C-alpha positions, 0 to 999 in steps of 0.5 A: 704796548704804547711805549716807544724805545728810541736809540740815540739821544742826538738831534733826531732822537731827542726831537722824536722823543719830544714829539711822542711825549707831547702826544702822551706816549711814554718813551725810553730814550737810550744814549750810550754817551758818556759811558761809551764815546764816539770819537767825535762827541765831547760830552754826554748831553743830548743833541750835541752839535759836532761838526759845526754850530750852524743850522744854515740859512734862515731865509725861506728862499734857501732850501734849508731856510724853508725846511726850518719854516716847515718844521715850525709849521709841523710843531718842531720842538728843537727848532724852537730851542735852537732859536732860543739859544742862537748866536749872531751869524748873519742870515744863518741860524747858528747856536751856542752849542753847549747852551743848546745841548744843555737846554735840550737835555734839561727839557728831556730830563724834566719830561714825565713821559721820557726816561733817559737811559745811559746805556748802549743798545747792541741790537734792534729791540722788539716792539715800537722802536725808532733807530736814531743812533746816528752816523757814529753808530756803535759797531755792535748795533751796526752789525744788528742793523746790517743783519736786519737790512740784509745789505752792507752799510755805506760809509763816507768820511765827515770832518770837523773844523777847528775852533779857536779863541777869539782873544788870540785873533789879531783884529788889526788884520781881521775884520767883522762883516757878513757877506754882502752886509746881510744881517749883523756883521757877525763873522770874523774875516781874515783877508789874504792877498795873492801872495799870502794865499799861495803861501797858505795853499802850498802849506796845505797841499804839502801838510801831513794827514792822519793815516786812515785804517785800511777798511776806511780807505774804501770809504768815500767823502761826502761832497758837501763836507769835504776836508779842506785839503781834499778841496785844495787837491782839486786845484789852486783856485778851488778854495777861492771859489768855495769856503774862501771866496772873497765876494761880498766881503770888503774890509770897510777900513781899507775898501780893498776887495781881497784875493781870498778870505777865511771866515770864522763863525761864533761857536758859543754864547759868550763869543769867546770861541769861533770855528773856521767856516768850511775848514773841516780837516784831517791834517795832523795837529801840528800841521793844522797849527802851522796852517792856521797860523799862516792865515793873516790875523791868526798868526798867534791863534790859540786852537782849543779844538783841532779838526778831526775826521770820522767815518759815518754810517748810513743805510741804503734807504731806497731799499729799506724805508717808506717816506713815512720813515718806517721800515718796509719790512717791519711795522713799528720800526722807524729810522731817523737822522743821518743814519737814513742818508739825510745829511745836515743838522736841520735834516736830522731834526726834521726826520726825527720829527717826522719819525716821532709824529708817524710813530705816534700815529702808528700807536694811536691807530691813525693813518701815517703821513707822507708829506707833499712832494712840493715841501722840502721835507716831503721831497727829501723823504720821498727821495731817500725812500724812492725804490726807483733808485734801485732799478738804476744801475748808474745810481749810487745812493749817498747822503743828501741835503735839502735842496731845490732840485728835489722838489717839482719845478715851477713854470716861469715866463720865458724871460724870467727863466734865469731869475733864480731869486724869483724861482726860489721865492715861488718854490717857497711860497708854493711849499708853505701854501701846500703844507698849510692846506695839508695840515688843515685836511 
């Protein structure tokens, strides 16, 4: 049977469905929302962005930017829709999240090869299946996955940043700029002097947090998406060298280099909503309001969505997956998205793309592709499926973003070995050359 069941119409599942459809394969795409919610999603559209509206840098000398370029070369569908629904974000690709999700949903609903079914799947079906149920997989399906994998799931907490109304921001204090003036001045920046920062910091570290359930207290935070209060607990200057770093952000009205800066990024196409960059949080809502209103420029800010924190679920991929995204112990069963332990929106789309391509090849009797390790996506999928991790007692598999440490290094002249920009340029150039050769063979 050539039909494929995809569980989850998030970023990975939607991309996989479109990849299969354009190869003439029928898809039943199951999505439990809006009949059953996740606690983090707000609507029922496909490919909803939850935590942030940014896909990261578009610069190919950045690992995330290179991954986007690789996806374009491989025929990614959602990356095109993201570009069509982008909003100004300096050198990054950020999207108007509602417009993007509606565009993806419309594309899927109009596709004659895809049937979108609003129904919860509670166990892994027989046949050709792509599991892309995401980090908020329902408990019933999670139990079925646990039974198949014969191992406990790993959990970590993910937190969502608040979103505020732009008209409530005081631009006598806030200013528009992008770091180092790269691209348009598309971020709103709220500057702080030392006294203002210390006041903010004291409010933050003493603010009440939402209590976790006992079962959740054993879970871990993911280092790339730590709540702002957890970062602050590591030291008074941690935020100033992290999400609140002031370097490259100077208010041209004053010329002052600030002690710390809070950045806000456009969240919708109408430019009425902005989210606080790096401000994922699990503070109680009253505490969030007090904290945000202590930031210069946000004294009277209107918060339209408070930050929340939720538990994410992912499989022990080194034990379960091949780098093709297919399960080792069951032909025709693929996993994709954050469920595999790849972290990030771009990575979710990319693994959904690869799962869709390889599922099509499985059905059509063609050889499945394993991307070259010199490519970001190839390196990422090889890493999460590397059985050697299982032999290392000190290794604890946890979600990972695309990054340069995953790809083989390049040799640089001795005098250039500390030239990070040159190294990244060479890595990007090599990746695209290798991928183009791979696609022509």
